[in-house]
C-alpha positions in Angstrom: -26.6 20.3 6.0 -29.7 22.1 7.0 -30.0 25.6 5.8 -31.1 28.2 8.2 -33.7 30.7 7.1 -32.7 34.3 6.7 -33.1 36.3 9.9 -34.7 39.7 10.1 -32.6 42.3 12.0 -34.3 45.0 14.1 -34.1 47.7 11.4 -35.9 45.5 8.8 -32.9 44.3 6.8 -32.5 40.6 6.0 -29.3 39.0 7.4 -28.1 35.8 5.7 -26.7 33.1 8.0 -22.9 33.0 8.4 -21.1 30.7 6.1 -18.7 28.4 7.9 -15.0 28.6 6.9 -13.3 25.5 5.6 -10.1 24.2 7.2 -8.1 25.5 4.3 -9.4 29.0 5.0 -8.8 28.7 8.8 -5.2 27.6 8.7 -4.2 28.5 5.2 -4.2 26.6 2.0 -0.5 25.6 2.1 -0.6 24.3 5.6 -3.8 22.4 4.9 -2.3 20.8 1.9 0.8 19.8 3.9 -1.5 18.4 6.6 -3.3 16.3 4.0 -0.1 15.1 2.4 1.3 14.0 5.8 -1.9 12.2 6.6 -1.9 10.5 3.2 1.8 9.5 3.5 1.1 8.1 7.0 -1.7 5.9 5.6 0.5 4.7 2.8 3.2 3.8 5.2 0.7 1.8 7.3 -0.5 -0.1 4.2 3.2 -0.8 3.3 3.9 -2.1 6.8 0.8 -4.4 6.6 1.9 -5.6 3.2 5.3 -6.4 4.6 3.8 -8.4 7.4 1.6 -10.3 5.1 4.4 -11.1 2.7 6.7 -12.3 5.5 3.9 -14.4 6.9 3.3 -16.0 3.5 7.0 -16.5 3.1 7.3 -18.2 6.5 4.4 -20.5 5.6 6.0 -21.5 2.3 3.3 -20.0 0.1 5.4 -17.1 -1.2 8.9 -17.1 -2.7 10.8 -13.9 -3.7 11.9 -13.8 -7.3 14.9 -12.0 -8.9 13.0 -9.0 -10.3 11.3 -8.3 -7.0 14.5 -8.5 -5.1 16.2 -6.2 -7.6 13.3 -3.7 -7.4 13.4 -3.7 -3.6 17.2 -3.5 -3.1 18.6 -1.7 -6.1 18.0 1.9 -6.8 19.9 2.3 -10.1 21.8 0.4 -12.8 25.1 0.7 -10.8 23.5 -1.3 -7.9 22.3 -3.9 -10.4 25.9 -4.2 -11.8 27.4 -4.6 -8.3 24.8 -7.3 -7.5 25.7 -9.1 -10.7 29.4 -8.9 -10.1 29.1 -10.3 -6.5 26.8 -13.0 -7.8 29.2 -14.1 -10.5 32.0 -14.7 -7.9 29.9 -17.1 -5.9 30.2 -18.1 -2.2 33.8 -17.0 -1.6 33.0 -13.4 -2.1 34.9 -10.6 -3.7 36.9 -7.6 -2.5 35.1 -4.2 -3.1 38.2 -2.9 -4.9 37.8 -5.6 -7.6 34.2 -4.8 -8.1 35.1 -1.1 -8.4 37.8 -2.0 -10.9 35.2 -3.9 -13.0 32.9 -0.9 -12.9 35.5 1.8 -13.5 33.2 3.4 -16.2 31.0 4.6 -13.3 33.9 6.1 -11.4 33.5 4.0 -8.3 36.0 3.5 -5.6 36.1 0.6 -3.2 34.3 2.5 -0.4 31.6 3.5 -2.9 31.0 -0.2 -3.5 30.8 -1.0 0.2 28.4 1.8 0.9 26.1 0.8 -1.9 26.1 -2.8 -0.7 25.3 -1.7 2.8 22.4 0.5 1.5 21.1 -2.4 -0.6 21.2 -4.6 2.5 19.4 -2.0 4.6 16.6 -1.4 2.0 16.0 -5.1 1.5 16.1 -5.9 5.2 13.6 -3.1 5.8 11.2 -4.6 3.2 11.7 -8.4 3.7 13.7 -8.9 6.9 16.4 -10.6 4.9 19.9 -9.4 3.9 21.3 -9.8 0.4 25.0 -9.5 1.1 27.2 -10.6 4.0 30.8 -10.0 4.9 33.2 -12.9 4.7 36.5 -11.5 6.0 37.2 -8.4 3.9 35.0 -9.7 1.0 31.3 -9.3 0.2 29.3 -12.4 -0.7 25.7 -13.3 -1.2 23.7 -14.7 1.7 22.0 -18.1 1.5 18.7 -16.1 1.0 20.1 -14.6 -2.2 21.3 -18.0 -3.4 17.7 -19.4 -2.8 16.3 -16.5 -4.8 18.7 -17.0 -7.7 17.9 -20.8 -7.6 21.4 -21.9 -6.6 22.5 -23.3 -3.3 26.0 -22.9 -1.9 26.6 -26.6 -2.6 25.9 -26.1 -6.3 28.2 -23.1 -6.3 31.0 -25.3 -4.7 30.5 -28.0 -7.3 30.6 -25.5 -10.2 27.0 -26.1 -11.3 26.1 -22.4 -11.4 24.2 -20.9 -14.3 24.4 -23.4 -17.2 
């Protein structure tokens, strides 16, 4: 920035050039910080969207495979979600009623509708990130999708034959 020389006013006094105000001074510090935060969050969201596109492209080309910790990190928020995922995985392809999962996890005070809502939220989070669902309805029961069986390294045929985790 080029500094302007001091100007002499008609009465002989020296007048300094006006200092320009910053954006924080113009609109207020709090509003400016909120503006910066919104801009930063928008940029982060754009980066995450681009990352999602790249991962899905690599997955479609066969160069990238999701692993269990990554799926758990994307879909599950807390330990209860992990426990629900584990219970549904143990049952296999036939699926399980939400009330049985709630009965297994009674130490958390879950009801059958809590289990269903958590499963739906996990599906929504994972579908937003990867475009794939983790659970599907089979009648009144919840079961893992073929995508989930691929991640856990078991196909539905292996689950039918009883060759699960050995």
